[in-house]
N, C-alpha and C positions, 0 to 999 in steps of 0.2 A: 504493500500500500504506500509505503514511504517512497519507493522507487517510482510509482505511478504519479504521486504528487510532485516529486522532483522533476520528472519528465514534463508534466503539465505546466509547472512553473517555468521551466526552461523554454518551452514553446511559446507560452504567453509572453515571456520577457522579450523574446526575439521578434514577436509580432506586434509589439506595442510601440507606438510612435513617441518620439520626443515632441511634445505638443505644448502649445501656449494658448490660453484662453479656453472657452468652453462653448458648447452648442454650435450653432451655425458659423460663428466667427472664430472657431478654433483653427489654429494654424499648426500644421505639422512642420516643425522647425527643421527636422532632419531631412525631410523631402525637399524643402526649399533650399537648404544649404547645398545638398548634393546636386540637385538639378542646376542651380545657378553656378556652382563651381565647375561642373562639367561643361556648361555652356561657355564659361570664360576660358576654360582650358581648350575647348574646341576652337573657339574664335581666335585666341592668341596663338595656338599652335599652327593653324592654317595660315594665319597672317604671317607668321615667321617663315613658313615654307614658301609662301608666295613672294615675299620680299627677297628671298635668296634664289628664286627660280632663274634658270639660265637656259639658253638655247644650245649650249655646247654639250657638256656631259652632265646630265641631271643627277641629282642625288637620289638615294633610295626613297626618301620621303617625297620628293617631287614626283618620282615615277608612280608611287602609290596614289598620290593625290590626283595626278592626271588620269590614271586608270579609273579612279572612282568618279571623277567629273565626267569623263567620256561615257562611263556606264550609265550614270543618271541621265546624261544628255540623250543617250540613245533611247532610254525608256520614255522620255518626254516626247521625242520626235515621233515615236510609233504610237503614242497614246493620246497626246494632247493636240487638238486641232484648232485652238483659239489663237488669239493675237497677243496675249500677254507675254512679256519677256521675263517676268519674274517667276514663272512656274518652276524652271530648273533650279534656281537658287532655293526656292521654298522646299522642293522635294529633297534637294541635297542636304539642307539644314535638318529637315525632319529625319532623314535616314541616319545621318551621323550622330545627331544629338540623342535620338532614341537608342541607337546602338550602344553609345557610351553609357547611358543610364541602364540599359539591359546588362551590359558587361559587368556592372558592379555585383551582379548576382553570382559571378564566378569567384569572387573573393571569399575567404573563409568567413563563416557566419559570426565568429567570435572576435573578429579583428577590431570592432569598435570597443569591446570590453578590454582588449589588450592595450589599445591606445589609452583608454581611460586609466588603466593601472599604471601606465608610465607617468601619468600626471597626478598620481596618488589620489585618484577618484575611485570610489567603490563601484565596481562594474554593476553591482546589483541595483544601484540607484541611477544607472544611466540606461534609459531606453532609447535606442537609436536603430532605425532601419535604414539601410544604405541603398536599397533598390527603389529608386523613385518611381519607376514604371509599375511597381507592385502596389502603388497607391492610386486608387481610382480617381482621386482629385487631380492627379497629373494627367492620366490617360483621357479622362473625360474633358479636362480642360483643353488638351491638345485637339481632341475631336471637335469640340465646340469651336475652337479657333478655325479649324478647316471649314466648318459649316458657315461661319460668319464670312470667311474669305470667299466661299462659293457664292454667297448672296451679293457681296460687293462686286465680284467679277461678272455675275449675271446682270446686275444692274448697269454696270459699265458697258457691257457688250450690247445689251438690248435697248437701253434707255428706259426711263421710268414708265412710259406708257405701255410698251410691250412687256416689261417686267410685271407690272401690276395686272395687266390683262391676262398674261400667261398663268399667273398664280391663281386667279379667280376662275379661269375658263377651262383649265386642264384638270383631269383628262376627259370630262364628260360634257364639256360645253358650258357656255356662260349661263344657260338656263338652270343648271344644277349647281349653282354657286356654293350653297352650303355644303353639299356633298364633296365638291372639289376642295374646299378649304379643309374639311375634315380629313380627307385622304392625304392632302399635301402636308398637313400637320403630323399625321402618323408617319409618313415617309421621312420627313425631316428628323423627327424624334428617333426613329429606328436607325437612321444613318449615324446620328451622334452616339447612340448607345452601342451599336454593333462595332463601330470603329474604335471606341474607347474601351469597351469591355473585353474585346478580343485580346488586345494588348495586355490589359490588366490581368485577365484570367490566366494567360500563359505564364506571365512572370510571377504572379502570386503562387501558382502551383509549383513552379521551379524553386522559388525561395523556400516554400514549405518542405519540399523534398530534401533540400540541402540541410535544413534544420533537423529533419528526422534522421538523416544520415549522420549528422554530428552527434546524435544520441547513442549511436552504436559504438562498440569497442573499436580501438584505434585500427586494428588489423582489418576489421570489416569496413571501416570508413574508406580505406584505400581501395578495397576490392569493389565496393559499390560506387564510391564517389568518382573514381577515375572514368569509368564508362559514361556515367551520367554527365560529367563535365564535358566530355567530348561531344555527347549528344546535345547538350544544352548550348554549346557554342553555335551549333546549327540553328537551334530554336531562336536564340536572341538575334541572329542575323536575319533569319526569315521574317520574324515579327517586325523588325525595323524596315525591311524591304516592303512587306505587305502594307504597312502604314504609309510609306512614301508613295507606293503605287496607287493606293486608294485615294490619296490626296490628289494625285495627278488626274485620276479618273473623275473624281467628284468635281474638280475645278473645270475639267473639260466638258462634263455634262452641263454644268451651270451656264456655259456660254453658247450651248447649241440653240439654234433658232428652230422652233417647231413649226 
């Protein structure tokens, strides 16, 4: 019974956020810090590579960046048919930033506690989760941002008259306006939920499995953890790619003239 209580407390400790405030206005401080720091690292790192780019013999970092830029650019060319020039940078940013946040899931689950002990902080009193995309506030926030961008792009491409008319007249015609608004609202809500919850569900499940593996004896951790890490590298990459691709698709659909 004691062992079960210890395991339950361990899991609860690692799934509890470092938070500030309460209720609707509660802020997950650990999520904010990790996501902002990774965004700064991503921006500063790529700026450093771009400033040192050369047309002679490129560095390994420049080669990697060029491959990634060309890869995202190819996806945009084959998927997006609008006129906005910012689609590729948006998709590139989404892919890299989400991948970095996902990558934090590969770090040992106890490394925040280890860092706390170095600063003479009792790890038991420090609740900190390091996988920002395992927090639905982040994933749903990202999906809501994509939805708002799609509205802005649709408004820009169609103009306010066609945008408003399309919203109220599709898919059944202007005479069934209430039904159109109802289905349009459901469609928009479903896009936000599916885009955000897909990313959250995969990363939350991965984080939980790593926590469960950490409860096993050390020899079992290596036996089960090694294959899971290799498999999870594929998962975190695919999830970042799916989010970036759906961002391109939704923004392309928003500009289509019916």
